[in-house]
VOBA-1610 file (N, C-alpha, C; in pm, whole numbers, padded with zeros to 5 digits, always signed):
BEGIN
Met+06071+01733+01031Met+06162+01770+00973Met+06167+01766+00869Ser+06230+01830+00807Ser+06247+01826+00634Ser+06289+01671+00614Pro+06269+01671+00458Pro+06292+01542+00413Pro+06448+01531+00397Phe+06466+01646+00362Phe+06572+01707+00340Phe+06708+01754+00472Asp+06674+01700+00572Asp+06719+01724+00763Asp+06881+01700+00666Lys+06982+01736+00698Lys+07102+01730+00683Lys+07204+01631+00751Gln+07144+01654+00880Gln+07195+01552+00963Gln+07147+01397+00947His+06998+01368+00945His+06938+01245+00925His+06951+01210+00775Leu+06975+01322+00643Leu+07018+01253+00556Leu+07135+01204+00549Ser+07235+01259+00634Ser+07366+01224+00636Ser+07388+01088+00676Ala+07372+01032+00824Ala+07337+00947+00869Ala+07260+00804+00763Leu+07174+00822+00698Leu+07097+00716+00578Leu+07155+00705+00501Ile+07258+00782+00414Ile+07344+00779+00339Ile+07499+00712+00403Asp+07469+00751+00499Asp+07664+00696+00543Asp+07576+00513+00610Thr+07460+00477+00590Thr+07432+00369+00657Thr+07378+00276+00547Ala+07371+00317+00386Ala+07323+00293+00267Ala+07488+00242+00193Leu+07544+00370+00218Leu+07662+00297+00155Leu+07808+00211+00235Ala+07761+00221+00320Ala+07839+00142+00433Ala+07842-00015+00417Glu+07672-00048+00413Glu+07619-00156+00351Glu+07623-00187+00224Asp+07725-00087+00125Asp+07732-00188+00016Asp+07867-00145+00013Leu+07968-00124+00076Leu+08123-00072+00064Leu+08184-00199+00160Gly+08093-00238+00248Gly+08178-00325+00374Gly+08370-00279+00474Asp+08414-00392+00411Asp+08544-00340+00525Asp+08631-00293+00373His+08602-00368+00257His+08698-00339+00193His+08693-00210+00006Gly+08533-00185+00054Gly+08514-00099-00038Gly+08515-00164-00220Asp+08482-00082-00285Asp+08431-00057-00400Asp+08552-00160-00493Leu+08555-00316-00469Leu+08683-00368-00525Leu+08666-00358-00696Thr+08591-00353-00779Thr+08561-00343-00899Thr+08608-00224-00938Ser+08564-00136-00891Ser+08608+00002-00910Ser+08748+00061-00935Asp+08795-00001-00818Asp+08933+00013-00734Asp+09002-00021-00814Ala+09017-00136-00863Ala+09076-00267-00983Ala+09089-00197-01097Ala+08981-00151-01193Ala+08923-00150-01326Ala+08944-00010-01323Val+08889+00061-01266Val+08981+00239-01333Val+09053+00293-01247Pro+09133+00383-01286Pro+09238+00446-01243Pro+09157+00556-01190Asp+09255+00570-01058Asp+09212+00686-00935Asp+09156+00826-01017Ser+09298+00837-01145Ser+09251+00967-01183Ser+09191+01001-01303Ala+09073+00867-01352Ala+09023+00858-01469Ala+08916+01008-01437Met+08894+01084-01495Met+08798+01176-01485Met+08663+01165-01596Gly+08536+01177-01588Gly+08443+01141-01713Gly+08323+01197-01644Glu+08217+01125-01736Glu+08068+01199-01729Glu+07960+01077-01751Ala+07849+01056-01673Ala+07771+00970-01694Ala+07609+01027-01707Val+07541+00925-01766Val+07413+01046-01776Val+07284+00970-01721Leu+07236+00966-01660Leu+07131+00885-01583Leu+06967+00899-01680Ile+06913+00805-01696Ile+06854+00791-01834Ile+06727+00722-01768Ala+06588+00782-01785Ala+06437+00688-01781Ala+06431+00623-01853Lys+06427+00458-01810Lys+06400+00317-01873Lys+06227+00317-01864Glu+06153+00438-01806Glu+06010+00344-01856Glu+05917+00505-01819Glu+05809+00551-01816Glu+05732+00637-01796Glu+05707+00674-01613Gly+05742+00787-01565Gly+05670+00794-01467Gly+05698+00967-01398Ile+05692+00967-01265Ile+05721+01096-01177Ile+05837+01099-01119Leu+05907+01190-01136Leu+06060+01204-01086Leu+06046+01230-00870Ala+06071+01164-00792Ala+06143+01220-00710Ala+06265+01158-00643Gly+06347+01271-00532Gly+06451+01221-00473Gly+06577+01244-00559Leu+06535+01335-00659Leu+06666+01378-00692Leu+06775+01450-00604Pro+06768+01569-00491Pro+06841+01587-00389Pro+06924+01488-00308Val+06843+01355-00304Val+06899+01280-00271Val+07017+01194-00309Ala+06949+01146-00455Ala+07093+01106-00538Ala+07217+01231-00525Glu+07177+01327-00579Glu+07300+01402-00580Glu+07371+01452-00449Ala+07339+01410-00330Ala+07383+01420-00185Ala+07472+01254-00206Val+07373+01176-00234Val+07502+01088-00239Val+07629+01070-00333Phe+07627+01103-00476Phe+07727+01135-00542Phe+07834+01269-00439Lys+07762+01329-00409Lys+07897+01401-00313Lys+07922+01355-00192His+07849+01289-00154His+07871+01217-00018His+08056+01137-00035Val+08023+01061-00139Val+08125+01005-00191Val+08261+01039-00266Asp+08225+01172-00279Asp+08340+01264-00334Asp+08243+01431-00354Arg+08339+01492-00293Arg+08283+01631-00290Arg+08247+01710-00436Gln+08367+01643-00507Gln+08409+01750-00629Gln+08318+01693-00720Thr+08258+01598-00725Thr+08128+01538-00808Thr+08063+01640-00851Gln+07996+01678-00947Gln+07961+01781-01026Gln+07831+01699-01093Val+07699+01750-01052Val+07546+01659-01058Val+07496+01814-01166Glu+07384+01772-01303Glu+07382+01871-01318Glu+07223+01804-01373Trp+07097+01875-01341Trp+06978+01804-01342Trp+06929+01840-01444Leu+06851+01801-01546Leu+06765+01837-01644Leu+06637+01821-01594Lys+06584+01749-01481Lys+06430+01764-01436Lys+06409+01797-01307Leu+06301+01825-01214Leu+06309+01853-01051Leu+06215+01763-01094Asp+06245+01754-00974Asp+06133+01643-00809Asp+05992+01700-00873Gly+05907+01588-00874Gly+05749+01585-00951Gly+05724+01603-01097Asn+05845+01642-01197Asn+05832+01682-01313Asn+05785+01507-01401Pro+05752+01489-01455Pro+05697+01336-01527Pro+05893+01341-01619Val+05835+01191-01632Val+05958+01180-01767Val+05938+01055-01857Met+05958+01082-01942Met+05938+00944-02029Met+06038+00869-02098Asn+06003+00727-02083Asn+06144+00629-02149Asn+06216+00672-02271Gly+06365+00681-02184Gly+06438+00735-02273Gly+06494+00844-02229Glu+06412+00885-02163Glu+06429+01077-02168Glu+06573+01116-02041Lys+06658+01187-02074Lys+06794+01194-02024Lys+06754+01311-01874Ile+06782+01241-01733Ile+06729+01286-01639Ile+06777+01430-01570Gly+06947+01355-01610Gly+07107+01458-01527Gly+07217+01394-01600Arg+07298+01500-01524Arg+07438+01466-01561Arg+07534+01431-01456Ile+07600+01388-01422Ile+07709+01325-01342Ile+07894+01356-01399Ser+07957+01419-01339Ser+08099+01418-01408Ser+08195+01440-01321Gly+08294+01377-01284Gly+08391+01363-01195Gly+08476+01224-01212Arg+08520+01238-01080Arg+08633+01108-01078Arg+08490+01001-01080Met+08553+00865-01238Met+08491+00763-01249Met+08448+00674-01164Gln+08592+00644-01062Gln+08603+00620-00928Gln+08441+00618-00837Ala+08460+00761-00810Ala+08340+00734-00696Ala+08210+00763-00770Ile+08179+00799-00917Ile+08059+00823-00990Ile+08021+00649-00986Leu+08112+00550-01016Leu+08053+00427-00978Leu+08070+00366-00843Thr+08150+00424-00753Thr+08125+00356-00609Thr+07974+00413-00571Ala+07907+00543-00595Ala+07793+00587-00545Ala+07690+00522-00587Glu+07706+00492-00751Glu+07580+00459-00878Glu+07509+00358-00790Arg+07508+00277-00745Arg+07378+00208-00715Arg+07293+00217-00562Thr+07401+00308-00505Thr+07341+00331-00355Thr+07211+00501-00425Ala+07294+00596-00480Ala+07214+00668-00521Ala+07077+00674-00616Leu+07063+00552-00668Leu+06950+00486-00776Leu+06856+00371-00674Asn+06925+00365-00576Asn+06810+00271-00521Asn+06711+00382-00421Phe+06788+00484-00388Phe+06705+00605-00336Phe+06617+00685-00448Leu+06673+00690-00539Leu+06579+00749-00646Leu+06490+00709-00707Gln+06506+00537-00733Gln+06456+00485-00815Gln+06327+00418-00685Arg+06326+00415-00584Arg+06192+00382-00515Arg+06100+00529-00471Leu+06162+00617-00468Leu+06111+00737-00433Leu+06040+00799-00556Ser+06051+00757-00659Ser+06003+00785-00782Ser+05925+00688-00838Gly+05963+00550-00772Gly+05822+00496-00787Gly+05707+00539-00710Ile+05719+00577-00561Ile+05646+00604-00544Ile+05580+00735-00567Ala+05636+00797-00614Ala+05577+00964-00651Ala+05477+00910-00815Thr+05515+00799-00897Thr+05458+00740-00981Thr+05316+00685-00925Val+05296+00617-00865Val+05198+00556-00808Val+05064+00618-00738Ser+05134+00723-00683Ser+05058+00831-00598Ser+04996+00958-00736Ser+05089+00970-00804Ser+05041+01039-00937Ser+04886+00918-00970Gln+04920+00820-01018Gln+04841+00740-01022Gln+04697+00750-00964Tyr+04669+00761-00873Tyr+04564+00749-00797Tyr+04513+00873-00754Val+04603+00973-00736Val+04542+01155-00804Val+04502+01108-00877Lys+04496+01092-01014Lys+04448+01109-01127Lys+04304+01018-01167Ala+04333+00892-01101Ala+04214+00837-01072Ala+04083+00921-00972Val+04099+01035-00922Val+03987+01050-00842Val+03941+01207-00869Ala+04022+01253-00989Ala+04060+01373-01050Ala+03894+01376-01095Gly+03861+01473-01038Gly+03705+01546-01082Gly+03624+01520-00917Thr+03646+01495-00818Thr+03541+01459-00752Thr+03671+01554-00567Glu+03533+01524-00522Glu+03595+01581-00389Glu+03738+01547-00310Ala+03776+01402-00309Ala+03830+01319-00263Ala+03997+01368-00273Arg+04061+01393-00190Arg+04218+01367-00152Arg+04295+01259-00134Val+04359+01219-00206Val+04446+01088-00190Val+04557+01083-00078Leu+04532+01019+00073Leu+04632+01041+00175Leu+04728+00874+00145Asp+04882+00917+00212Asp+04917+00810+00235Asp+04892+00746+00380Thr+04996+00672+00443Thr+04968+00613+00571Thr+05116+00623+00617Arg+05123+00541+00756Arg+05224+00473+00821Arg+05339+00339+00774Lys+05280+00322+00687Lys+05330+00200+00646Lys+05420+00184+00574Thr+05567+00285+00615Thr+05663+00345+00559Thr+05781+00236+00571Thr+05844+00246+00525Thr+05987+00129+00517Thr+06073+00230+00649Pro+06095+00159+00752Pro+06166+00220+00898Pro+06256+00365+00844Ala+06296+00410+00933Ala+06347+00529+00860Ala+06389+00608+00769Phe+06254+00586+00672Phe+06310+00650+00545Phe+06160+00691+00548Arg+06071+00719+00636Arg+05945+00787+00622Arg+05918+00943+00583His+06014+01040+00628His+05981+01123+00571His+06042+01161+00404Leu+06126+01069+00384Leu+06153+01067+00210Leu+06037+01053+00169Glu+05973+00921+00208Glu+05886+00815+00105Glu+05744+00955+00129Lys+05718+01023+00267Lys+05633+01070+00232Lys+05654+01265+00148Tyr+05725+01258+00157Tyr+05769+01361+00010Tyr+05792+01312-00111Ala+05788+01215-00121Ala+05747+01126-00271Ala+05625+01131-00296Val+05544+01104-00185Val+05397+01090-00209Val+05355+01289-00221Arg+05399+01383-00199Arg+05349+01457-00187Arg+05415+01551-00355Met+05543+01410-00399Met+05561+01511-00553Met+05473+01440-00639Gly+05374+01349-00619Gly+05308+01284-00671Gly+05145+01297-00681Gly+05158+01457-00592Gly+05039+01494-00591Gly+04920+01420-00487Ala+05011+01360-00420Ala+04910+01273-00301Ala+04896+01390-00146Val+04843+01356-00060Val+04861+01433+00067Val+04913+01315+00202Asn+04992+01375+00259Asn+05046+01293+00391Asn+04941+01317+00507His+04898+01206+00569His+04826+01164+00672His+04940+01231+00786Arg+04917+01210+00938Arg+04963+01208+00995Arg+05137+01151+00985Met+05233+01242+01029Met+05400+01195+01001Met+05389+01039+01079Gly+05369+01071+01194Gly+05389+00974+01298Gly+05275+00986+01444Leu+05306+00914+01555Leu+05195+00880+01664Leu+05198+01050+01727Tyr+05288+01118+01711Tyr+05279+01256+01753Tyr+05200+01374+01731Asp+05157+01369+01556Asp+05078+01498+01523Asp+04956+01502+01507Met+04908+01336+01511Met+04718+01350+01548Met+04701+01254+01610Val+04582+01236+01675Val+04549+01088+01721Val+04444+00994+01632Met+04502+00887+01630Met+04416+00790+01580Met+04399+00669+01648Ile+04219+00676+01718Ile+04193+00562+01783Ile+04153+00498+01711Lys+04179+00395+01670Lys+04171+00228+01591Lys+04067+00165+01606Asp+04084+00072+01543Asp+03977-00055+01604Asp+04052-00108+01742Asn+04173-00150+01765Asn+04232-00201+01930Asn+04216-00113+01977His+04232+00036+01967His+04235+00110+02094His+04071+00107+02179Ile+04001+00091+02040Ile+03911+00100+02090Ile+03816-00048+02216Asp+03838-00165+02133Asp+03861-00240+02180Asp+03871-00251+02315Ala+04020-00203+02350Ala+04096-00229+02467Ala+04043-00136+02556Ala+03998-00024+02519Ala+03937+00122+02622Ala+03782+00081+02670Gly+03728-00015+02564Gly+03581-00059+02594Gly+03520+00011+02545Gly+03512+00087+02459Gly+03401+00180+02344Gly+03484+00298+02289Ile+03427+00315+02212Ile+03479+00485+02144Ile+03451+00605+02245Gly+03338+00567+02324Gly+03338+00710+02402Gly+03457+00683+02558Pro+03474+00608+02612Pro+03592+00575+02673Pro+03740+00608+02604Ala+03759+00576+02549Ala+03837+00589+02424Ala+03891+00769+02372Val+03804+00790+02323Val+03797+00966+02301Val+03812+01014+02442Gln+03794+00995+02525Gln+03739+01075+02633Gln+03945+01076+02735Gly+03937+00940+02758Gly+04073+00922+02786Gly+04194+01029+02678Val+04199+01054+02569Val+04234+01107+02470Val+04254+01254+02484Arg+04130+01306+02516Arg+04076+01446+02557Arg+04171+01470+02722Ala+04127+01375+02780Ala+04240+01390+02934Ala+04374+01452+02912Leu+04398+01313+02852Leu+04597+01339+02833Leu+04627+01469+02740Leu+04510+01520+02642Leu+04607+01589+02531Leu+04581+01748+02608Asp+04462+01782+02744Asp+04436+01903+02810Asp+04559+01891+02905Ala+04590+01775+02960Ala+04704+01782+03064Ala+04831+01784+03009Arg+04884+01753+02869Arg+04999+01814+02825Arg+04949+01949+02766Gly+04886+02004+02729Gly+04878+02109+02712Gly+04895+02117+02493Ile+04854+02011+02465Ile+04864+01952+02340Ile+04695+01955+02253Asp+04746+02041+02106Asp+04615+02057+02051Asp+04636+02022+01894Val+04599+01846+01828Val+04625+01794+01751Val+04429+01735+01731Pro+04443+01715+01610Pro+04349+01615+01512Pro+04272+01525+01584Ile+04182+01446+01614Ile+04131+01346+01671Ile+04042+01266+01558Glu+04075+01168+01512Glu+04077+01064+01460Glu+04003+00923+01468Val+03878+00875+01450Val+03825+00771+01470Val+03754+00667+01400Glu+03856+00556+01406Glu+03835+00480+01300Glu+03674+00364+01329Thr+03601+00394+01224Thr+03461+00310+01259Thr+03450+00166+01151Arg+03389+00101+01160Arg+03353-00063+01139Arg+03203-00050+01102Asn+03083+00046+01129Asn+02973+00004+01110Asn+02925+00174+01108Leu+02773+00159+01119Leu+02726+00314+01090Leu+02708+00307+01239Asp+02678+00239+01332Asp+02662+00233+01508Asp+02738+00284+01550Glu+02945+00255+01508Glu+03041+00337+01550Glu+03041+00437+01461Val+02963+00478+01392Val+02964+00602+01307Val+02889+00707+01373Arg+02789+00645+01453Arg+02738+00737+01550Arg+02762+00779+01645Tyr+02816+00668+01743Tyr+02908+00747+01857Tyr+03081+00823+01837Ala+03124+00767+01728Ala+03235+00910+01692Ala+03116+01024+01736Leu+03039+01029+01652Leu+03026+01198+01607Leu+02901+01295+01768Lys+02855+01138+01794Lys+02840+01188+01960Lys+02975+01259+02047Ala+03082+01187+01983Ala+03199+01190+02035Ala+03234+01361+02018Gly+03202+01389+01913Gly+03270+01497+01861Gly+03419+01506+01818Val+03449+01414+01741Val+03580+01390+01710Val+03641+01443+01552Asp+03710+01520+01535Asp+03751+01600+01406Asp+03714+01463+01293Arg+03775+01420+01249Arg+03763+01320+01135Arg+03704+01157+01199Ile+03640+01145+01111Ile+03588+00945+01119Ile+03651+00889+00975Met+03716+00790+00985Met+03748+00675+00909Met+03652+00562+00906Leu+03636+00519+00768Leu+03522+00417+00755Leu+03595+00327+00679Asp+03618+00235+00745Asp+03726+00081+00706Asp+03675-00005+00684Asn+03736-00033+00565Asn+03681-00135+00521Asn+03519-00198+00488Met+03456-00025+00465Met+03303-00062+00455Met+03238-00072+00311Ser+03151-00132+00272Ser+03104-00125+00156Ser+03047+00038+00087Leu+03051-00007-00054Leu+03015+00149-00136Leu+02884+00184-00061Ala+02776+00075-00038Ala+02680+00148-00028Ala+02646+00158+00123Met+02731+00145+00200Met+02769+00187+00398Met+02796+00321+00384Met+02931+00284+00308Met+02998+00440+00288Met+02896+00545+00244Arg+02817+00543+00163Arg+02732+00623+00120Arg+02599+00672+00213Glu+02570+00582+00282Glu+02508+00630+00408Glu+02522+00694+00497Ala+02735+00641+00555Ala+02771+00715+00655Ala+02761+00866+00641Val+02779+00828+00526Val+02875+01053+00457Val+02736+01115+00462Leu+02621+01044+00424Leu+02489+01131+00472Leu+02482+01191+00645Leu+02504+01026+00676Leu+02491+01008+00839Leu+02584+01157+00969Ile+02671+01146+00893Ile+02811+01278+00896Ile+02748+01367+00858Glu+02711+01404+00767Glu+02646+01554+00684Glu+02725+01668+00742Lys+02818+01653+00714Lys+02959+01782+00746Lys+02977+01827+00857Arg+02937+01716+00993Arg+02944+01758+01074Arg+03133+01708+01132Ala+03155+01589+01035Ala+03336+01576+01070Ala+03392+01540+00932Glu+03523+01564+00929Glu+03556+01474+00831Glu+03514+01351+00779Val+03584+01326+00628Val+03532+01139+00663Val+03616+01075+00566Glu+03687+01007+00609Glu+03797+00874+00548Glu+03767+00804+00528Ala+03772+00720+00383Ala+03776+00590+00376Ala+03924+00519+00381Ser+03899+00402+00405Ser+04030+00304+00396Ser+04026+00162+00436Gly+04082+00081+00339Gly+04066-00048+00351Gly+04066-00093+00204Asn+04111-00211+00165Asn+04073-00269+00042Asn+04063-00185-00078Val+04180-00052-00057Val+04151+00033-00144Val+04288+00041-00254Thr+04210-00009-00369Thr+04296-00016-00531Thr+04268+00065-00604Leu+04367+00097-00703Leu+04360+00184-00815Leu+04196+00150-00870Asp+04164+00043-00918Asp+04025+00026-01008Asp+03912+00013-00914Arg+03935+00015-00771Arg+03861+00067-00685Arg+03859+00238-00649Ile+03939+00324-00652Ile+03938+00434-00591Ile+03800+00529-00651Arg+03792+00511-00784Arg+03730+00592-00788Arg+03583+00589-00749Asp+03561+00456-00748Asp+03384+00447-00696Asp+03393+00478-00533Ile+03497+00504-00458Ile+03476+00509-00303Ile+03500+00667-00322Ala+03566+00698-00419Ala+03570+00890-00426Ala+03455+00937-00393Glu+03331+00864-00482Glu+03215+00883-00537Glu+03132+00938-00403Thr+03190+00865-00319Thr+03069+00843-00215Thr+03037+00968-00141Gly+03136+01066-00212Gly+03130+01135-00108Gly+03234+01197+00022Val+03344+01108+00041Val+03457+01112+00130Val+03516+01188+00107Asn+03605+01281+00224Asn+03697+01389+00161Asn+03838+01381+00142Phe+03846+01179+00222Phe+03952+01175+00209Phe+03992+01016+00147Val+04082+00947+00118Val+04066+00808+00065Val+04225+00775+00118Ser+04250+00676+00182Ser+04339+00677+00232Ser+04449+00512+00176Val+04574+00557+00108Val+04609+00425+00066Val+04708+00398+00085Gly+04723+00230+00184Gly+04911+00188+00249Gly+04997+00157+00107Ala+04888+00128-00036Ala+04985+00046-00123Ala+05073+00168-00204Leu+05067+00322-00115Leu+05166+00414-00196Leu+05292+00396-00175Thr+05287+00319-00048Thr+05437+00329+00013Thr+05476+00168+00038His+05365+00112+00088His+05434-00026+00124His+05459-00155+00018Ser+05422-00142-00086Ser+05430-00188-00193Ser+05439-00145-00324Val+05472-00057-00340Val+05561+00010-00427Val+05686-00023-00539Lys+05641-00022-00696Lys+05748-00096-00760Lys+05843+00027-00787Ala+05970+00013-00809Ala+06081+00105-00792Ala+06028+00151-00961Leu+06046+00296-01004Leu+06084+00289-01174Leu+06219+00307-01172Asp+06211+00242-01318Asp+06320+00191-01390Asp+06440+00282-01420Leu+06520+00326-01330Leu+06598+00431-01434Leu+06749+00385-01444Ser+06811+00441-01511Ser+06963+00357-01542Ser+07076+00500-01555Leu+07217+00462-01491Leu+07323+00551-01520Leu+07413+00437-01626Lys+07460+00566-01715Lys+07561+00506-01817Lys+07675+00584-01852Ile+07766+00492-01848Ile+07894+00596-01867Ile+07938+00619-01966Gln+07971+00828-02044Gln+07964+00837-02122Gln+08103+00792-02168Arg+08119+00747-02308Arg+08262+00721-02390Arg+08272+00842-02441Arg+08424+00830-02426Arg+08512+00987-02486Arg+08537+00937-02605
//
């Protein structure tokens, strides 16, 4: 599904606006601003970052009033500096003010994700490792948040449980080992005619050996020391893709990438990101 799938996005915006407007609507704007008042607002960055979610913000303004006009001075994926103008919104003042917070909530969070993703990508520049996101996303916002990850230059892992198999520690323990877990997965995929990659999470070098014997597509090195990661990469010897995961911070990711892994997955890209500080200001005439 596209992050801007019309039906899905419309439902998200409906829910977000309903949360803000309740039963009585925007009491402040309806009372303080004449319904006929027209004007323009400017969207300004209050800190440096990477933009993501401009089409979503525009959809919010137009959801409130289809006649609202939006002119973007930047594109998603563009860097923005503190004090820089991002766009202009013109139309009925009531509608612009009613849509303001919901539009900014989408845009600020997605831009925060893009900004953090960009920082992690820059940290591994010059290595062969690519930065991956995870499924640690806001419920119902996954497609938007993973889009923001891409705008920051990082790479999406699987979108959900349906497009890649990841056999994690709990699956392994419940199945009685990596071998039985992989066998069960292959049997189900064959029975359903599904062709997706298989990844196995490993906690030590013995499990890496079991995963190699099972012939999986990708091996995750979970919460391993740097020394163990380097040893695992040598052991795997390019017979499978290698992903590092667990306790990945901006300070550590370069060292992890230099062990020779293909991917480093970072839950922090989405699960605890700080929103980018943006502001909308009415232009006085």
